N, C-alpha and C positions, 0 to 999 in steps of 0.2 A: 462482488455482486453475483448472487446465482444466477445460472444459466438458464435458458428456458428451452423446453424438450422440443426436439425437432422428431416430427411423428413418421414412424416408417412406413405407415399407411395414411392417406388422408384422413384429417378428422372430419366429422360432420358434425352440424348444428346439433344434432340429436345426442352425440358424445358429450359436446361441452356443456349441453343444459343439464344432462344428468350429474356430472361432476359438479357442477355449481349447486344444484339441487341437495346431493349429498354433503357437500362442504356447508351450506348454509342450515342444514338439519343438524349436522354435528355441532356446529358453531352456537346452536340454542341449548346445546347441553353443556357444553363446555365453554371454549372460547373460540375465536375466529382464528388464531395462530395455529391452535392445536388441531382445529377442523383441517386446516389447510394442511397441515403435515401429513396428517392421517391419511386423507384422502389422495394426497399426491403418492405417498408410499403403497396404498392399497392398489392405484392404478397405472403404477409405474411412470409417473409423471413428474418433472421438477416443480418445487414449491412456488418457483417463480412464475410457471405457468398456470398454475391453479389460481394464483394472486391476482395474475392478470385478468384472467377470466371473472373471479368474482368481482373484483373492482369494477370491470364494464358493467357486470349486472346492476351494480348497486350505485354506480357513479350518477350524480346528479347532474353536474354543469355541463357535459357534452351530450347527455341523452337526448335523443330525437323524441321520445316521449316519457315524462317522468316515471321512474321506478316506483312500481307499486301500483299504478294506475290501470294497467292492461291485464286481462286474463282471457285464458283460451274459453271459447264458448262450449266446447265439446267436453274437456275435462275439469274445468273450474280452476286449473291451476294457474299460480301466476305467470306472466309472460316476461322473458328477460331479453336484454339485447344481445345476441351473439355476432361476432365478426370474426371470421378466419382469414388466415392471411389471402391475399389477391382476391378476396371475395367482398360483395357488398353485405354491408350489414343488416342482419334479419332479426325478427323477433319470433320466439319457440316458447312452449310453456315448459316449465319445469316439475319434476321431471318430464320428459316429451312424452306424449300420448301417440305419436306416430303420425299428427297432423304435418302437413307442409308449413315449412317456415314463411312468415311474413315479412316482406320489404321494410324495412324500418322508414324509409323516407316516406313510401306510399301511406303508411300507417301515421307517420307525423302530421302528412298533408291533410289526412282526414279526420284528424282528432282537431287541427288548428280550424279547418272551415266549420266543423261543429261547433266550437266554442264561439267562434266569430260571429256565428248565424243567430245562435241563442242566446249568448251572455256576452256581446261585445263590451260592455262597460268593465268585465273582469280583466279587461287586457288593455294596458296602458296604450295611449296613442304611439308612443315611439318605441313601442315593443310588438306590434304588429307581427312582424317576421320571426318573433320567438313566441307566437300566441299557445302553441302546444305546451310550451312550458307552465301556462296560466291555467291551464285546463282544470288542474286538480280542484281550483277554487270553486268550479261549478259542477264538474262531473265527478262522481263517487267511483266509477267504475265504468270500463270499456271491454264488452267481452266481445272478442273476435272470432266470427265465424271463419267460412272457408278462405275468404278473401279480405283484402283491405277495405272493398267496400261494403262487407256483410257485417256491420257494427251495431253493437246494442249497447246504448249509453243508460246509466242509471245516473239521473242528475241529483244533485245534492237539494234538499228541501230548504238550505239555508246557506246560499251560496256565499262565500267570503273572498274578500281582496287579499291575494297572497303578496307578500312582501319578499324580494329576491329569491325567486324558486329555483335559480339555479346556481345559489349558493352551495358548496360543500358543507357538511356539518362542522367543521372546524371553522370556516369562514362565517358560518352562522352563529355561532357560538361567539367569536370574537366580536363580530359588529353587535350582538345583542347587549353583550358586556360594556361595549362603548357607549352603547346608546343608554343603556340603564346608568353607567357612570354619569353621563351629561345629564341626567334627569329626565330621560324620554321615555319613561318606563313602559307608556303604551305602544310606541313603536318596537321596543324591545319584545314585549310579548306577541304582537303580531309576527314579528319573523320566526320567533321561536315557535308558535303555532304552524307557520307555513311548514316549516321543517318536520314537525312532529305530526302533521296531517293525517298520515295513513297509521298512525301509533293510537293503539287503545290501551291506556296504563290501566286498565281493569282486569286484562286479561292476566295468564300466567306467563306470559313471553319476558323478553328482557332485551335490551339494547346489544347490537354486535360491536359498537366502538364507543368508546370513552367520551369522545365529542358529544355524540347525540345523548349517553346517558347524563351529561352534564348540562347539557340544554334543557333536559327534563328537570333535572335539580335548580337550575336557574328560573326557568318556568315558574316552578314550585314558590321559591324564593319570593319571585316578582308579586306572584297571585297573593300570598300573604302580605305582601307591603300594601297592595291595593285593597286590602279588606275583606278578600275573597277565600278565608281558608277552605270553602268545601272544593272550590276549583283546585286548590293547592294541594290536598292531601292525596288523590291517586298520582299526580306526578311524583310528589315526592316519594311515595311507596314505590312507584317503578323505577325511579332513577336510583334510590338507595338498593333495592333489589341488583340492578342490573351491573353498578358498581361494586358490590360486595363481590359478584361472580367473577368482574372482569380485572378488578386490582386486588381484591380481598378486603376481608370484613375491618381491618384495622389499618388501612390505607387511609390517607389525608382526604382522598375524594369521597371514599365512602364514608369517613367519619363526619366531614361537612355536608353530606346528604342525609347523613343519620339526624344531624342537629335541624336539619330544615324539617324532616319527618316528625321528628319530636315536638317542634313546635306546630306543625299543621295539625297533629294529634289534639294538641293541648288549645289550640284556638276552636276547634271543632267540638269539645268537651268529651273526647275521649281519652279521659285522664288516666285509666289503668294502663293504656299502650303509650301514654305519652310518658309515664313514670317508667317503664320499661326502657324506653329508649334513652333516658337520662342517665338511668342505672348503667346503661352499655356504654354510653358517652364517658360517665365517669371510668369506668374499667380502661375505656381506650386511653383517655386523657392521662391517666395514674401511670398507665404502662409506658407512654411514648413520651410524657412531659415531665411527670411525677406527681406526687400525691399533693403537693403546694403550690403546683402550676396554677397561673389563674385561670387556664381553661377549665382545670379539674374542678376547682373550687366554684367557678360560674356553674358549671354542669350541678354540681351540688346543691347550690343556692337556687336554682332553678327547679331541681327535683323538689326541694322542701315546699316551694310555691305549689307545686303540682299537688304534692300530697296534702296541702292544707286546703286547696281547692276541693279536693276528694274528701274531705271529711276527717283524716288523719292528723288532727292538730297537734297531737304530743308528739309523733315521730317528727312530724315537719318541725317542730320549734327545737327540738334536738338537734337534727341535721344541720338547721341554721344556725343555731348557735355555735355548733362544732365548727362549721364553715366560716364564719364569721370571726372567729377565735384564730383559726388558722390563717385568714386572711390578714389579720391585724399583725400576727406574729410574724408571718413571712414577708409582708407587703404593707410596712408601715407607711401612711401618708397616702396610698393609693386613694384616688376619687371614689371608687366602689365600696370602699370601708365604711364610710358613714350610712350610705343607702342600706347594707346589708344590715345595720344595727336599728335602724329606722323600721325597717320590715320586719324584724324581731320584735320590737317594741311593738309594732301594730298587731303583731299575732297575738301577743300577751294582753293587750289591752281588751280585744275582741273574745279571748277565752275567758277573761273577768267578767265582760259584760254579759256575755251567755252563759255564765255560771256553770263552766265545765267541770269545774272542780279537781282540777289536775293537783297532783302532788306539789308542794312547795319546791322552789327550786328545780322544776323537772329540766330545765333547761340551760342549767349551769355549765359553763366550757368545763371538757375534761381536765382533771387534775395537772396533767403534764403541760396542756396550753395555758391554764390560768397561772401556774406558776412561772411559765416564760414570759407572759403577761405582766406578771408582778414585777418581775425582776426587768424586764424592760422599763415600767414605768419609774422604777427607782433610780434608774439610772441617770445621772446629772448630763 
């Protein structure tokens, strides 16, 4: 286990805040582990020390005030929790602008009083002692002036009830998955929205950790299942971009998020974008699972449906015919085989009804597959 740095001279809250700010800025460009390594080397600190400071700044369960809620009124930078050895916890902007640190407990008490006074219904009756944790449901931002009493609140126009505001990202993801698996989709969506409350999926940012990125992917998936593809699309895009950066484009997590993104594009009528996603899925599955694997053939079949929706019926029929033939040859008796052939017949019938005038036998299976099928059917 890496050891923590012992300071030659006492650290200040400003020193810690600046180190955390530098780390999070690098993390947005690369990944958190790489950023911690670089900043530790540049500042002559151990990775464990930087990791501890960043974890405290981003921690949800034990934070006096939820991360992302508090900013400095003077410089408008976010304020983070800093706790040095043998010192009480304080909040300070990152990077530090020269202001005095604000005692964490005083800030927590002031935020709790504000939410209990203006929006007491947002705090469960058995959670009054943790009222500050529920503050983001009603408060968009708290700008801190010179003292904990000099607070400037920006209240939400659409207050929301938070679910499990003290859960860590990993706890939140596991809880949401469990609720979704038990059929409680609404509760799962609520808990995911709580964790992503300060995230704007339409900007250029990305998640700093895999659990948060997977939470966004699950939220998009549940929104699609709830019949709200417009809500799903930005979360699906943000999740895929984040997981591609954190895990790599061909990782299982990024591939799963890409599948959700493809479905969201299709359901919102963005068919060219959906087709591009399914082409990427075909490449990923071909490389990881093989050209005749079920995920590969499923992506090919879905791409054919998207192409057909977008008016490319000849190309769609050719692709679906090939996928159906490959599926029959590689997975005889599989339940999806008849469905693929039924969909192909539907496409053919529609083209005939609408007099598209395609050449005869345009979607006959390739010769090698047809030969394999003939041989298969003639075998006793």
